[in-house]
C-alpha positions as CSV (number, residue, x, y, z in Angstrom):
1,R,-6.5,-4.5,-22.4
2,V,-3.0,-4.6,-20.8
3,P,-2.3,-4.3,-18.0
4,G,-5.1,-6.2,-16.5
5,R,-6.3,-9.2,-14.5
6,Y,-8.5,-11.7,-16.2
7,R,-10.5,-14.7,-15.1
8,L,-11.3,-17.5,-17.6
9,W,-14.7,-19.1,-17.9
10,A,-15.8,-22.2,-19.8
11,F,-19.3,-23.3,-20.6
12,A,-20.8,-26.5,-21.8
13,D,-23.3,-25.8,-24.6
14,L,-25.6,-28.7,-23.6
15,N,-28.4,-27.6,-25.9
16,R,-26.0,-27.0,-28.7
17,N,-27.3,-23.6,-29.7
18,H,-23.9,-21.8,-29.6
19,S,-24.9,-19.4,-26.8
20,F,-24.9,-19.6,-23.0
21,E,-28.3,-20.0,-21.4
22,P,-28.5,-20.2,-17.6
23,G,-30.4,-23.2,-16.4
24,Q,-29.7,-25.1,-19.5
25,D,-26.0,-24.9,-20.0
26,L,-23.1,-25.2,-17.5
27,L,-20.7,-22.4,-16.7
28,A,-17.5,-22.9,-14.7
29,G,-14.8,-20.4,-13.8
30,A,-11.2,-21.5,-13.9
31,D,-9.5,-21.3,-10.5
32,T,-6.7,-19.1,-11.8
33,T,-6.6,-15.4,-12.6
34,L,-4.3,-14.2,-15.4
35,A,-2.3,-11.0,-14.9
36,L,-1.2,-9.5,-18.1
37,T,1.4,-6.7,-18.2
38,G,3.1,-4.6,-20.8
39,G,6.0,-7.0,-20.7
40,H,3.8,-10.1,-20.7
41,A,0.8,-9.2,-22.8
42,I,0.1,-12.7,-24.0
43,A,-0.7,-15.8,-21.9
44,T,0.7,-19.0,-23.4
45,G,0.9,-22.6,-22.4
46,L,-2.5,-22.6,-20.6
47,R,-4.1,-25.9,-19.9
48,I,-7.6,-25.9,-18.5
49,R,-9.5,-29.1,-17.6
50,V,-13.3,-28.6,-17.4
51,V,-15.5,-31.4,-16.1
52,N,-19.2,-31.4,-16.3
53,P,-20.3,-31.6,-12.6
54,K,-23.1,-34.0,-13.7
55,A,-20.9,-36.3,-15.7
56,P,-21.1,-39.9,-14.6
57,G,-18.1,-41.5,-13.1
58,R,-16.9,-44.9,-14.3
59,V,-16.6,-47.6,-11.7
60,K,-14.8,-50.8,-12.4
61,G,-13.9,-53.8,-10.4
62,A,-14.4,-57.5,-9.7
63,V,-16.3,-59.9,-7.4
64,L,-14.6,-63.0,-6.2
65,D,-16.8,-65.9,-5.4
66,S,-14.3,-68.5,-4.1
67,L,-17.2,-70.5,-2.4
68,G,-17.8,-72.4,-5.7
69,D,-21.5,-71.6,-5.7
70,T,-23.2,-71.7,-9.1
71,Q,-26.8,-71.3,-8.1
72,G,-28.4,-67.9,-8.3
73,T,-27.1,-64.7,-9.7
74,L,-24.1,-62.7,-8.6
75,R,-25.2,-59.1,-7.9
76,L,-23.9,-55.7,-6.7
77,I,-26.2,-53.7,-4.6
78,V,-25.5,-49.9,-4.5
79,I,-27.2,-47.6,-2.1
80,S,-27.0,-43.8,-2.5
81,E,-25.8,-42.0,0.7
82,S,-27.8,-38.9,-0.2
83,D,-31.1,-40.9,-0.6
84,S,-31.1,-44.4,1.0
85,T,-34.3,-45.2,-0.7
86,R,-32.4,-45.1,-4.0
87,R,-31.0,-48.6,-4.5
88,L,-29.4,-49.9,-7.6
89,L,-29.0,-53.5,-8.4
90,Y,-26.5,-54.8,-11.0
91,D,-26.1,-58.3,-12.3
92,I,-22.4,-59.4,-12.5
93,D,-21.4,-61.8,-15.2
94,A,-19.8,-65.2,-14.5
95,S,-16.2,-63.7,-14.8
96,G,-17.0,-61.4,-11.8
97,A,-15.9,-58.3,-13.7
98,Y,-18.0,-55.1,-13.9
99,D,-17.7,-51.7,-15.4
100,F,-20.6,-49.2,-14.8
101,G,-21.3,-45.5,-15.1
102,W,-22.7,-44.0,-11.8
103,E,-23.9,-40.5,-11.1
104,P,-21.5,-38.4,-8.9
105,G,-22.1,-39.0,-5.2
106,G,-21.5,-41.3,-2.3
107,Y,-22.6,-44.9,-2.2
108,R,-22.6,-48.0,0.0
109,V,-21.7,-51.0,-2.1
110,R,-21.9,-54.8,-1.4
111,A,-21.7,-57.9,-3.6
112,F,-23.9,-60.9,-2.9
113,R,-25.1,-64.2,-4.5
114,D,-28.8,-64.0,-4.9
115,T,-29.5,-67.7,-4.6
116,D,-33.2,-67.5,-5.0
117,R,-33.0,-64.7,-7.6
118,N,-35.5,-62.5,-5.8
119,K,-33.3,-59.4,-6.0
120,I,-33.1,-59.1,-2.2
121,W,-30.1,-59.9,-0.1
122,K,-31.0,-62.4,2.7
123,R,-28.4,-61.5,5.3
124,D,-28.6,-64.8,7.2
125,E,-28.7,-67.1,4.1
126,E,-26.9,-65.7,1.1
127,P,-23.1,-65.2,0.7
128,A,-22.0,-61.6,0.6
129,S,-19.0,-59.3,0.7
130,E,-18.3,-56.6,3.2
131,E,-19.9,-53.3,2.5
132,R,-17.7,-50.5,1.2
133,E,-18.2,-46.7,1.0
134,V,-17.5,-45.3,-2.4
135,Q,-17.2,-41.7,-3.6
136,V,-17.7,-41.1,-7.3
137,R,-16.6,-37.7,-8.6
138,P,-17.8,-36.3,-12.0
139,G,-16.0,-37.8,-14.9
140,E,-13.7,-39.8,-12.7
141,S,-12.7,-43.4,-13.4
142,I,-12.1,-45.5,-10.3
143,E,-11.3,-49.2,-9.8
144,L,-12.7,-50.6,-6.6
145,P,-10.9,-53.3,-4.5
146,T,-12.2,-56.8,-5.2
147,F,-15.3,-57.8,-3.4
148,V,-14.9,-61.3,-1.8
149,L,-18.0,-63.3,-1.0
150,V,-18.2,-65.1,2.4
151,R,-20.9,-67.3,3.8
152,P,-23.1,-65.9,6.5
153,Q,-22.0,-66.7,10.1
154,P,-24.3,-68.9,12.2
155,G,-26.3,-66.7,14.6
156,G,-26.8,-63.8,12.3
157,S,-23.3,-62.2,12.3
158,S,-22.8,-61.3,8.6
159,P,-20.3,-59.2,6.7
C-alpha cells in the first residue's frame, strides 16, 4: 500500500523447507526502512547484504620461523576469549602459511614450535611468537600479521 513505511526482512532457510521456523531458521531485519509515496511507489536499486551470524570467518596468515629449527611441528594455538578452556591447536605446514575457518568470536592466538610434539607449548623451552588478540566476525575474511618465532629468553621472560 502506498503511502506507507516498510521494513525488509530476510531469512535463511537452514532446514530447506521453504518456510520460516523460529529456532531452526535465521531471521534478520534490514537496518533501513523504506518510505513509499504516491510519487515514489516503487523502491529500486536496493542492495541488501545478509550474513548468517553463525557463519565461520576465514582467517589467513603466515608463521615465520627464521630460527632455522626443523625439529618438531610448527603449530598455532588458539584460545577462545569467551571460554578459555576451549583451546584449538592447528598444525602449520612447512611453508608457514595457513587458512582456517573459525567460529565468530574473540581469540588469543600464538604460534610456536612444538619441538617434542606433545601439543603443549613449553614457555621456557620452545620458540614462540607474541600472542595476538583476534576478533572474527561472521562471514568475514581476515589476514593476520605474520607471527614471528623467537627463542625463549633465559630466566623465563618469553614472548
